[in-house]
SENUBA-501624 format. One line per 2 residues: their letters; for each residue x, y, z of N, C-alpha, C, O. Coordinates in steps of 0.2 Angstrom, whole numbers, always signed. Each point is the difference from the previous one (the first is absolute). Example, Ala and Ser with C-alpha at 12.3 -4.5 7.8 and 13.67 -1.06 7.14 Angstrom:
residues 2
AS> +66,-28,+39,-4,+6,+0,+4,+6,+0,+5,-1,+3 | -7,+6,-7,+4,+6,+1,-4,+5,+3,+3,+6,+1
end
This chain:
residues 300
MQ> -175,+5,-192,+2,+2,-7,+8,+3,+1,+1,+5,+3 | +4,-8,-6,+4,+0,-3,+0,+5,-5,-4,-2,-4
LA> +9,+8,+3,+3,+3,-6,+6,-1,-2,+5,+0,+4 | -4,-1,-10,+5,-3,-3,+4,+8,-2,-4,+5,-2
LN> +10,-5,+3,+2,+7,-2,+5,-2,-5,+5,-3,+0 | -6,+6,-6,+5,+1,-5,+7,+0,+0,+2,+2,+6
PT> +2,-3,-10,+7,+0,+2,+5,+5,+3,+3,+1,+4 | -6,+3,-9,+1,+8,+1,+1,+0,+9,+4,-1,+4
LR> -12,+3,-2,+0,-1,+8,+4,-3,+4,+4,+1,+4 | -5,-6,-6,+5,-7,+4,+7,+3,-1,+3,+2,+5
HV> +0,-3,-10,+5,+6,+1,+4,+6,+6,+5,+1,+4 | -11,+1,-6,+1,+8,+5,-3,-5,+7,+1,+4,+5
AR> -3,-8,-4,-3,-1,+7,+6,-6,+4,+0,-2,+6 | +4,+0,-10,+7,-3,+2,+5,+4,+1,+4,-1,+4
FA> -3,+9,-8,+2,+4,-1,+2,+3,+7,+5,+1,+3 | -12,+0,+1,-3,+4,+4,+2,-5,+6,+2,+3,+5
KA> -3,-6,-5,+3,-6,+5,+5,-1,+3,+1,-1,+6 | +4,+2,-13,+6,-2,+2,+4,+5,+0,+6,-1,+1
SV> -9,+7,-1,+2,+8,+2,+0,+0,+8,+4,+2,+4 | -12,-4,-3,+0,+1,+5,+4,-4,+8,+2,+2,+6
LA> +0,-10,-10,+4,-3,+3,+7,+1,+2,+3,-2,+5 | +0,+6,-11,+6,+3,-1,+1,+5,+6,+4,-1,+4
AT> -9,+8,-4,-1,+5,+5,+0,-3,+6,+3,+4,+4 | -5,-10,-2,+1,-1,+5,+7,-4,+3,+2,+0,+6
VL> -1,-3,-9,+8,-3,+0,+4,+6,+1,+3,+0,+6 | -4,+6,-10,+5,+6,-2,-1,+3,+10,+5,+1,+3
LA> -10,+0,-1,+0,+3,+3,+1,-2,+8,+1,+3,+5 | -3,-10,-5,+4,-3,+3,+6,+0,+2,+3,+2,+6
GV> +1,-4,-12,+9,+2,+2,+2,+7,+3,+4,+2,+4 | -10,+3,-8,+2,+6,+3,+0,+4,+7,+3,+5,+2
AN> -9,-13,+0,-3,+1,+8,+7,-2,+5,+2,+3,+5 | +2,-7,-9,+4,-4,+3,+9,+4,+2,+4,+0,+5
AQ> -5,+3,-11,+6,+4,-2,+0,+6,+1,+5,+3,-1 | -11,+1,+4,-1,+6,+2,+3,+1,+5,+1,+6,+1
YQ> +2,-10,+5,+3,+1,+7,+9,-1,-2,+5,+3,+2 | -6,-7,-7,+8,-3,+1,+5,+3,+0,-1,+5,-3
KG> +5,-6,+6,+9,+4,+2,+4,-4,+1,+0,-5,+4 | +6,+8,-9,+5,-4,+2,+2,-6,-6,-5,-1,-3
PD> +10,-2,+2,+3,-5,-2,-5,-6,-1,-5,+0,+3 | +6,-4,-7,-2,-6,+2,+2,-4,+3,+6,-1,-1
PT> -8,-3,+8,+4,-2,+4,+4,-6,-3,+0,-2,-5 | +4,+2,+11,+4,-9,+1,+2,-1,+6,+0,+4,+4
TS> +0,-11,-2,+2,+0,+8,+7,+1,+3,+1,-1,+6 | +3,+4,-10,+6,+4,+2,-2,+6,+2,+0,+1,+6
AL> -3,+3,-9,-3,+7,-2,-3,+0,+7,+2,+3,+4 | -7,-6,-2,-4,-4,+6,+1,+1,+7,-3,+1,+5
ES> +10,-4,-6,+2,-3,+6,+5,+5,+3,+2,+1,+6 | +0,+4,-12,+8,+4,+2,-5,+6,+6,-6,+1,+1
SR> +11,+3,+1,+0,+3,+6,-4,+6,-2,-3,+4,+5 | +3,-2,-10,-4,+6,-3,-2,-1,-6,+4,-2,-4
GP> -9,+3,+2,-2,+1,-8,+3,+6,-4,+5,+3,+1 | -12,-3,-7,+3,+4,-6,-1,+7,+2,+2,+5,-5
FA> -6,-2,+10,-1,+5,+1,+3,+5,+6,-2,-2,+6 | +5,+7,-7,+5,+5,+5,-6,+2,+5,-5,+2,-3
IR> +7,-3,+10,-4,+1,+5,+2,+7,+3,+6,+2,-1 | -11,+2,+5,+2,+3,+6,-4,-1,+7,-2,-6,+0
ST> +1,+8,+5,-3,+0,+4,-1,+6,+4,+3,+5,-1 | -9,-5,+5,-1,+7,+5,-3,-3,+6,+0,-6,+1
TI> -1,+9,+3,-2,-1,+7,-5,+3,+2,+1,+6,+0 | -7,-8,+3,-5,+0,+5,+1,+1,+7,-2,-5,+3
SR> +4,+10,-1,+1,-1,+8,-9,-2,+5,-6,+1,-2 | +10,-5,+8,-7,-2,+4,-4,+4,+3,-6,-1,+2
TS> +8,+8,-3,-4,+5,+3,-3,+3,-6,-5,+4,+1 | +7,-4,-7,-3,+2,-6,-5,-4,-2,-5,+3,-3
AS> +5,-11,+6,-4,-4,-5,-6,-1,+5,-1,+3,+6 | -5,-7,-10,-7,+1,+3,-2,-6,-1,+1,-1,-6
GF> -4,-5,+10,-1,-5,+2,+4,-5,-4,-3,-4,-3 | +9,+5,+4,+7,-6,+2,+5,+5,+3,-1,+6,+1
GG> +6,-10,-1,+6,+4,+4,+3,+3,-5,+5,-1,+2 | -5,+4,-8,+8,-1,-4,+3,-2,-2,+2,-5,+3
GT> +0,+8,-8,+5,-7,-8,+4,+3,-4,+2,+6,+0 | -2,-10,-4,+6,+4,-4,-3,-3,-8,-1,-6,-2
VY> +1,+10,-2,-1,-1,-6,+3,+0,-5,+3,+5,-1 | -1,-10,-3,+3,-2,-5,-4,+1,-7,-5,-2,-2
YP> +10,+4,-3,-4,+2,-4,+6,+2,-8,+6,+2,+0 | -10,-5,-7,+4,+0,-5,+3,+8,-2,-4,+5,+0
TT> +9,-5,+0,+1,+8,-5,-1,+1,-4,+3,+5,-2 | -7,-10,-4,-3,+1,-7,-5,+4,+0,-3,-1,+5
SG> +1,+5,-9,-7,+3,+0,-5,-5,-1,+3,-5,-3 | -10,+5,+5,-5,-4,+0,-4,+2,+4,-2,+5,+2
SY> -2,-13,+0,-8,-1,+4,+3,-7,+0,+0,-4,-5 | +0,+4,+13,+2,-9,+2,-5,-2,+6,-3,+3,+4
GA> +3,-9,-5,-6,-4,+3,+3,+2,+10,+6,-1,+2 | -7,+1,+0,+2,+0,+9,+1,-7,+5,-4,-4,-1
IA> +7,+4,+3,-1,-7,+7,+2,+3,+7,+6,+1,+1 | -8,+0,+2,+0,-2,+9,+4,-5,+2,+0,-6,-2
VS> +4,+7,+6,+2,-8,+5,+1,+2,+6,+2,+5,+2 | -3,-10,+3,+0,+0,+5,+4,-5,+4,-1,-6,-1
PG> +6,+7,+5,+4,-2,+6,-6,-7,+3,-5,-1,-1 | +10,-3,+7,-4,-2,+2,+0,+2,+9,+2,+5,+2
FT> -4,-8,+1,+0,-1,+10,+7,+2,+1,+4,-4,-2 | -3,+10,+4,+5,+3,+4,+5,+0,-4,+5,-1,+2
AY> -6,+2,-9,+3,+0,-6,+1,+11,-2,-4,+3,+3 | +8,-2,-6,-1,+6,-4,+3,+0,-7,+4,-4,-2
QS> -7,+9,+0,+1,+1,-8,+6,-4,-3,+1,-4,-5 | +4,+5,+10,+9,-2,-5,-1,-6,+1,+6,-2,-2
SI> -10,-5,+5,-2,-5,-3,-3,-3,-5,+1,-6,-1 | -4,+11,-3,-1,+0,-7,-1,+3,-7,-2,-2,-5
SW> +7,+8,+9,+3,+6,-5,+3,-4,-7,+0,+3,-6 | +4,-10,+7,+3,-3,-6,-7,+0,-6,+1,+1,-6
IG> -8,-1,+8,-3,-2,-3,-4,+8,-4,-3,+0,-5 | +3,+4,+10,-1,+6,-4,+6,+1,-5,-3,+1,-5
ER> +9,-1,+4,+4,+2,-3,-1,-4,-6,+0,+4,-5 | -1,-12,+5,+1,-3,-7,-6,+1,-3,+2,+1,-6
LA> -10,-1,+8,-5,+1,-4,+1,+6,-2,+1,+1,-6 | -2,+4,+11,+4,+7,-5,+4,-1,-6,-2,+2,-6
SH> +7,-5,+6,+6,+0,-6,-4,-6,-5,+4,-4,-2 | -9,+4,+1,-6,-6,-4,-6,+6,-3,-3,-3,-5
GF> +1,+9,+6,-3,+4,-1,-6,+2,+5,-5,+0,-2 | +6,+0,+8,-6,+2,+4,+3,+4,+6,+6,+1,+1
VV> -12,+3,+2,+1,+5,+6,-3,-4,+6,-6,-2,+0 | +12,+1,+4,-1,-5,+7,+4,+5,+4,+4,+4,-1
IT> -9,-7,+6,-1,+2,+7,+2,-4,+4,-4,-4,+1 | +11,+4,+4,+0,-5,+6,-3,+5,+6,+2,+6,+0
ID> -7,-9,+5,-2,+5,+6,+5,-4,+5,+2,-5,-1 | -2,+7,+4,+1,+1,+9,-9,+2,+2,-4,+3,-3
TI> +2,-7,+10,-7,-3,-1,-1,+6,+7,+5,+4,+1 | -10,-3,+1,+1,+5,+6,+3,-2,+7,+3,+3,+4
TT> -5,-9,-3,+5,-3,+4,+1,-10,+0,-3,-4,-1 | +8,+5,+2,+4,-8,-3,-4,-5,+4,+3,-5,-1
SD> -8,+4,+4,-6,-4,+1,-6,+0,-1,-4,-2,+4 | +2,+6,-10,-4,+1,-3,-2,-6,-3,+5,-4,-2
QP> -12,+1,+1,-4,-6,-2,+1,+0,-6,+5,+3,-2 | -8,-7,-1,-2,-2,-7,-4,+7,-6,+1,+4,-4
DS> -4,-5,+8,-7,+3,-2,+1,+5,+0,-3,+4,-4 | +8,+1,+10,+1,+5,+1,+5,+2,-7,-1,+5,-3
RG> +5,-9,+1,+6,+1,-4,-3,+1,-6,+1,+5,-3 | -7,-10,+2,-5,+1,-8,+0,+9,-1,+2,+3,-5
RQ> -6,-2,+10,-2,+7,-1,+5,+4,+1,-2,+6,-1 | +9,-7,+2,+4,+4,+0,+4,+1,-7,+4,+5,-2
LK> -6,-12,-2,+2,-1,-4,-3,+5,-7,+2,+3,-5 | -9,-4,+9,-4,+6,-5,+2,+7,-1,+1,+3,-5
AA> -2,-1,+12,+4,+7,+2,+6,+2,-3,+0,+6,-2 | +3,-9,+1,+8,+2,-3,-2,-2,-7,+4,+3,-3
LD> -7,-7,-1,-1,+0,-8,-5,+8,+0,+0,+5,-4 | -4,-4,+9,-3,+7,-2,+3,+6,+0,-2,+5,-3
RV> +8,-7,+8,+6,+7,+0,+3,+1,-6,+0,+5,-2 | +3,-12,-1,+4,+2,-9,-6,+1,-3,+2,+3,-5
VS> -8,-3,+5,-3,+1,-5,-1,+8,+1,+0,+4,-4 | +0,-3,+10,-3,+8,+0,+7,+4,-1,+0,+6,-2
MS> +7,-11,+4,+5,+7,-3,+1,-1,-8,+4,+3,-3 | -6,-6,+0,-2,-3,-7,-2,+6,-2,+3,+3,-5
RS> -9,+1,+8,-4,+3,-2,+2,+8,+2,-3,+5,-2 | +8,-5,+5,+3,+7,+0,+6,+1,-5,+5,-3,-2
ST> -7,+10,+1,+8,+2,-8,+6,+0,+5,+5,-1,-3 | -7,+2,+10,+8,+3,+4,+4,-7,+2,+5,+0,+3
NV> -8,-7,-5,+2,-3,+3,+6,-4,-5,+0,+0,-7 | +4,-5,+11,+3,-3,-6,-4,-5,-2,+1,+0,-6
LY> -6,-4,+9,-4,-5,-6,-5,+4,-3,-6,-3,+0 | +6,+9,-3,-5,+2,-3,-4,-4,-6,+5,-2,-4
NK> -10,+0,+3,-2,-3,-6,+4,-8,+1,-1,-4,-4 | +3,+2,+8,+4,-6,+1,-2,-5,+1,+2,-5,-2
VD> -10,+5,+6,-2,-6,+1,-9,-1,-4,-5,+4,-1 | +6,-8,+1,-8,-4,-4,-4,-2,+5,-1,-6,+1
AS> -3,+11,+2,-4,-2,+4,-4,-7,+0,-1,-3,+5 | +0,+1,-11,-5,-5,-2,+3,-5,+1,-3,-5,-2
RL> +10,+1,+4,+4,-4,-2,+4,+1,+7,+6,+3,+0 | -8,-7,+4,+3,-1,+8,-1,-6,+1,-5,-4,-1
GV> +11,+4,+6,+3,-8,+3,+3,+0,+6,+4,+5,+1 | -5,-10,+4,+5,+0,+5,+4,-6,+2,+1,-4,-4
AG> +0,+3,+10,+6,-5,+2,+2,+2,+5,+1,+6,+2 | +2,-12,+3,+1,+0,+7,+4,-6,+1,-1,-4,-4
HS> +5,+4,+10,+0,-4,+4,-3,-2,+5,-3,+4,+3 | +4,-12,+0,-4,-1,+6,-6,+3,+2,-5,-1,-4
MG> +4,+4,+7,-6,+4,+3,-1,+5,-6,-5,+2,-2 | +9,+0,-1,-2,+6,-6,-2,-4,-5,-4,+2,-4
GG> +6,-10,+4,-1,-4,-6,-9,+0,+2,-5,+0,-3 | +4,-1,+10,-5,-1,+3,-5,+6,-4,-5,-1,-4
GT> +7,+8,+7,-3,+6,-4,-1,+0,-7,-5,+2,-3 | +9,-4,+1,+0,-2,-8,-6,-2,-1,-5,+4,-3
LA> +3,-10,+4,-6,-5,-1,-4,+5,+2,-2,+3,-5 | -1,+0,+13,-3,+4,-1,-1,+9,-4,-6,+2,+1
AA> +10,+1,-3,+0,+3,-4,-4,-2,-7,-4,+4,-4 | +7,-13,+3,-3,-3,-7,-10,+3,+0,-4,+3,-4
RD> +3,-6,+11,-4,+0,-1,-6,+3,+2,-5,-3,-1 | +5,+10,+4,-1,+6,+1,+3,+4,-3,+0,+5,+3
NP> +3,-5,-11,+0,+5,-8,+0,-5,-5,+5,-1,-2 | -11,-1,+0,-1,-3,-3,+2,+2,-9,+0,-3,-5
SY> +2,+10,+5,+4,+3,-6,+5,+0,-1,+2,+2,-6 | +3,-7,+13,+7,+1,-3,-1,-6,-4,-5,-3,-1
KA> +13,+4,-2,+1,-6,-7,+4,-6,+2,+0,-6,-2 | +4,+9,+9,+4,-8,+1,+2,+0,+6,-1,+5,+3
AV> +4,-10,+2,+0,+0,+5,+6,-8,+2,-1,-6,-2 | +6,+9,+5,+6,-3,+2,+2,-3,+8,+5,+1,+3
PL> -9,-5,+0,+1,-1,+6,+5,-4,+2,-1,-6,-3 | +6,+6,+8,+7,-3,-1,+0,-5,+8,+3,+3,+5
AP> -6,-8,-3,+4,-2,+5,-7,+2,+6,+0,-1,+6 | -5,+4,-9,-5,-1,+1,-4,-1,+9,-2,-6,+3
WH> +1,+13,+1,-3,-4,+5,-7,+3,+1,-1,+6,-1 | -5,-9,+3,-6,+4,+3,-4,-7,+2,+0,-6,-1
TT> -2,+10,+5,-6,-7,+5,-6,-1,-3,-4,-4,+1 | +2,+9,-6,-7,-3,-5,+5,-5,-4,+6,+1,-1
KS> -10,-5,-2,+2,-7,-5,-5,-1,-6,+1,-3,-5 | -6,+7,+6,-2,+0,-7,-1,+8,-3,-2,+5,+3
WR> +3,-7,-11,+2,+9,-4,-5,-4,-6,+2,-1,-6 | -8,-1,+8,-4,-2,-7,-2,+6,-3,-2,+0,-6
TV> +1,+4,+8,-1,+8,-3,+4,+7,-2,-2,+6,-1 | +8,-11,+0,+6,+3,-6,-1,-1,-5,-1,-5,-2
TV> +2,+10,-2,-1,-1,-8,+8,+4,-2,+3,-1,-6 | -1,+5,+10,+7,+1,-6,+5,-6,+0,+1,-4,+4
PT> +4,+5,-10,+3,-6,+0,+4,-1,+8,-1,+5,+3 | +4,-10,-1,+3,+0,+5,+6,-6,-2,+0,-5,-3
LI> +5,+8,+5,+8,-6,-1,+0,+0,+8,+1,+5,+4 | -2,-14,-1,+5,+1,+7,+5,-2,-1,+1,-2,-5
IG> +5,+2,+10,+4,-1,-1,+3,-1,+7,+0,+4,+4 | +2,-12,-2,+1,-4,+7,+7,-2,-1,+3,-2,-5
GE> -3,+3,+13,+6,-8,+1,+1,-4,+4,-1,+0,+6 | +2,-6,-11,-1,-6,+3,+1,-2,+7,-1,-6,+2
TD> +3,+8,+2,+5,-3,+7,-4,+4,+4,+0,-2,+5 | -3,+9,-7,-1,+6,+4,-4,-3,+5,-4,-4,-1
TI> +6,+7,+9,-4,-1,+7,-4,+5,+3,-4,-1,+4 | +6,+8,-8,-6,+4,+2,-5,+1,-3,-5,+0,+4
AS> +3,+0,-10,-4,-1,-5,+0,-7,-4,+0,+1,-6 | -1,-6,+8,+0,-5,-3,-5,-1,-5,-6,+2,+0
VS> +11,-5,-6,-7,+0,-6,-5,-3,+0,-5,+3,-2 | +5,-10,+7,-6,-3,+2,-3,+3,+4,-5,-4,+3
SH> +6,+10,+0,-7,+5,+3,+1,+6,-2,-2,+5,+4 | +4,-3,-9,+0,+6,-1,-1,-1,-9,-5,-1,-3
SI> +10,+2,+0,+2,+0,-7,-4,-2,-4,-2,+3,-5 | +2,-13,+5,-4,-4,-4,-8,+1,+3,-5,+1,-4
PF> +4,-2,+8,-9,+2,+2,-2,+10,-4,-5,+2,-2 | +11,+0,+4,-2,+7,-5,-3,-1,-7,-5,+2,-1
YT> +11,-6,-3,+2,-1,-5,-7,-3,-2,-3,+2,-5 | +0,-7,+8,-5,-4,-1,-8,+3,-1,-5,-1,-3
SL> +5,+6,+10,-6,+2,+2,+0,+6,-9,-5,+0,-4 | +9,+2,+2,+0,+5,-4,-6,-2,-6,+1,-6,-3
PS> -6,+10,+0,-6,-3,-5,+6,-4,-7,+5,+3,-2 | -8,-8,+0,+5,-3,-6,+0,+6,-7,+4,+0,-4
TT> -11,+3,+4,-3,+5,-5,+11,+6,+1,+4,+2,-4 | -4,-1,+9,+5,+3,+2,+9,-2,-2,+3,-4,+3
RK> -1,+9,-8,+6,-2,-1,+5,-2,+6,+1,+3,+5 | +2,-7,-7,+5,-2,+9,+5,-5,-2,-1,-5,-4
AY> +5,+6,+8,+7,-4,+1,+0,-2,+7,-3,+3,+5 | +6,-9,-3,+4,+0,+7,+8,-3,-3,+0,-6,-3
AE> +4,+8,+5,+7,-2,+0,+3,+0,+5,+1,+5,+3 | +2,-13,+0,+5,-1,+6,+4,-1,+0,+1,-5,-3
LN> +4,+9,+6,+7,+0,-2,+3,-6,+5,+0,-1,+6 | +4,-2,-10,+4,-9,+4,+5,+4,+6,+3,+5,+0
GE> -5,-9,+3,+6,+2,+8,-3,+7,+2,+2,+1,+6 | -5,+3,-8,+2,+8,+2,-5,+1,+7,-6,-3,-1
GH> +7,+4,+4,-3,+4,+8,-4,+6,-2,-1,+1,-6 | -2,+2,+11,-5,+6,-1,+3,+7,+0,-2,+6,+0
FF> +10,-7,-1,+3,+7,-2,+4,+0,-7,+4,+4,-2 | -7,-10,-1,+3,+1,-6,+0,+5,-4,+4,+1,-4
PQ> -9,+2,+5,+0,+9,-5,+7,+4,+2,+2,+4,-5 | +2,-5,+12,+4,+3,+2,+8,-2,-3,+5,+4,+0
LS> -6,-11,-2,+8,-3,-1,+1,+2,-8,-4,-1,-4 | +10,+5,+4,+1,+1,-7,+0,-4,-6,-2,+1,-5
SN> +5,-6,+7,+0,-7,-6,-9,-2,-2,-1,-3,-5 | -3,+4,+9,-7,+0,-4,-1,+7,-3,-6,-1,-3
YP> +7,+6,+1,+0,+5,-3,-1,-1,-8,-5,+3,-3 | +10,-8,+1,-2,+0,-7,-7,-3,-2,-4,+3,-4
LV> +3,-9,+7,-6,-3,-1,-5,+2,+3,-5,-1,-4 | +3,+4,+11,-5,+4,+2,+0,+4,-5,-2,-4,-4
GR> +4,+11,+1,-1,+5,-3,+0,-2,-7,-3,+5,-3 | +4,-9,+1,-2,-5,-6,-8,-1,-2,-2,+1,-5
YM> +0,-3,+10,-8,-3,+2,-1,+7,+1,+0,+3,-6 | +0,+0,+10,-3,+7,+1,-1,+5,-6,-4,+4,-1
IS> +10,-4,-3,-1,+5,-4,-4,-3,-5,-2,+5,-4 | +1,-10,+3,-4,-5,-6,-7,+2,+1,-4,+2,-4
WF> +3,-3,+11,-9,+1,+1,-1,+6,+0,-4,+2,-4 | +9,+3,+8,-3,+6,-1,+0,+3,-9,-4,+4,-2
KR> +7,-6,-1,+3,+2,-7,-8,-2,-4,-4,+4,-3 | +3,-11,+5,-4,-4,-4,-7,+4,+2,-4,+1,-4
FI> +2,+1,+10,-7,+3,+3,-1,+5,+0,-5,+2,-1 | +12,+3,+2,-4,+7,+2,+4,+3,-4,+1,+5,+2
DN> +4,-8,-11,-1,+2,-4,-2,-3,-8,+1,+0,-6 | -5,-4,+10,-2,-5,-4,+3,-1,-6,-3,+1,-6
DT> +10,-3,+6,+5,-2,-3,+1,-9,-3,+4,-2,+4 | -7,-1,-8,+1,-5,+1,+6,-3,-4,+1,-5,-2
RY> +5,+10,+2,+8,-4,-1,+1,-2,+5,+6,-3,-1 | -9,+2,+9,+2,-2,+5,-6,-4,+1,-3,+3,+4
SP> +0,-7,-5,-4,-5,-2,+5,-8,+1,+0,-3,+5 | +4,+3,-11,+3,-6,+1,+7,-1,+5,+4,-4,-1
FL> -3,+10,+6,+2,-1,+7,-3,-1,+5,+3,-1,+6 | -12,+0,-7,-4,-4,+5,-3,-5,-2,-3,-3,+4
CG> +1,+0,-10,-4,-6,-3,+5,-3,-6,-1,-6,-3 | +7,+11,+2,+2,-3,-9,+6,-4,+2,+2,-1,+6
AQ> +3,-1,-11,+7,-4,+1,+4,+2,+7,+3,-3,+5 | -3,+11,-8,+5,+2,+6,-2,-1,+7,+4,-1,+4
HQ> -11,+1,-3,+0,-4,+7,-2,-6,+3,-1,-2,+5 | +0,-3,-14,+2,-7,+2,+7,-1,+4,+2,-4,+4
AD> +2,+8,-8,+8,-3,+2,+1,-2,+9,+4,-4,+3 | -8,+9,+1,+2,+1,+6,-6,-6,+5,-1,+0,+6
LG> -4,-4,-11,-3,-4,+3,+3,-8,+1,-4,-4,+3 | +11,+3,-6,+4,-5,+0,+0,-4,+8,-2,+3,+5
FF> +4,-9,-5,+3,-2,+6,+4,+3,+2,+0,+2,+6 | +6,+0,-9,+2,+6,+6,+1,+6,-2,+5,+4,-1
GP> -13,-3,+0,+1,+8,+0,-2,+3,+7,-1,-4,+4 | +0,+12,-4,-1,+4,+5,-6,-1,+4,+0,+3,+5
FS> -5,-7,-7,-7,+1,+3,-1,-8,+3,+3,-5,-3 | -5,+5,+9,-3,-5,+6,-7,-5,-5,-1,-6,-2
DY> -2,+13,+1,-8,+1,-2,+1,+5,-7,+4,+4,-2 | -10,-5,-1,-1,+6,-6,-8,-1,+0,-2,-6,-1
RE> -2,+12,+1,-9,-2,-3,+0,+5,-2,+3,+5,+1 | -8,-4,-7,-4,+4,-3,-4,-1,-5,-2,-6,+0
NC> -1,+11,-3,-7,-1,-4,+3,+3,-6,-2,+5,-2 | +7,-10,-2,+3,+6,-6,-6,-1,-4,-6,-2,+2
PY> +7,+3,-9,+2,+6,-3,-2,+8,+2,-6,+2,+0 | +11,+0,+2,+0,+8,-2,+5,+4,-1,-2,+6,-2
end
């Protein structure tokens, strides 16, 4: 048996339902805006060598590092708490090969540590553990009132990136640390081909002509193996080889996508969605665009 509501009660019920809906929308907006930092993004700003935040750096010596080979921490000078990102170089390489990434990401509102590995021949899984150790270190530094990073790191918003074996280490770190918010492997190399347990949003960037970590044997199988429920993308740079992250001509494009990915998923900042799924991204997909292949599971 159904009970009929009188007009007054029906009005109250409709009002209550509308209020709950409005509150839900408002809370969603607050959640998206909670970690937003900096002005509205533009393509030119994302491709610039420096973002809107002034930055400084501090070093962690090899002898004082635990679980990794030391590194450089780049951080915004503006007060506040930021997401943190660790970046690993590739096989035989040093942090100098990826220092530009640290500087660029930090200038868009992140604390970034570029690391040296314990040995330059460390394998990908070791590099994944070292990325975690580096993030643990910057989180610890942020908790010390005498440290320049005091209160600057939000330990709940962490991400990883790396080149070559460092890219393979990035995937391993994402697999082993599901609480991380974002991962960006660059020309990743790893003997493991299936990453079906990774839930961390992952952007893989490969080089079309890479002969060291060929996209057909590495980046593409890695991307394909990621679950469809994981937010993911695969960008393949037209005509570029394994060392594309070290070529300054690629900094604007690679930087734009890395910044957008980390902003979207570490900062939960939907202002960057158009650069990954929307009009700004679509402009890159034309016949004469910079990508020989691009795959994603938008929207996000």
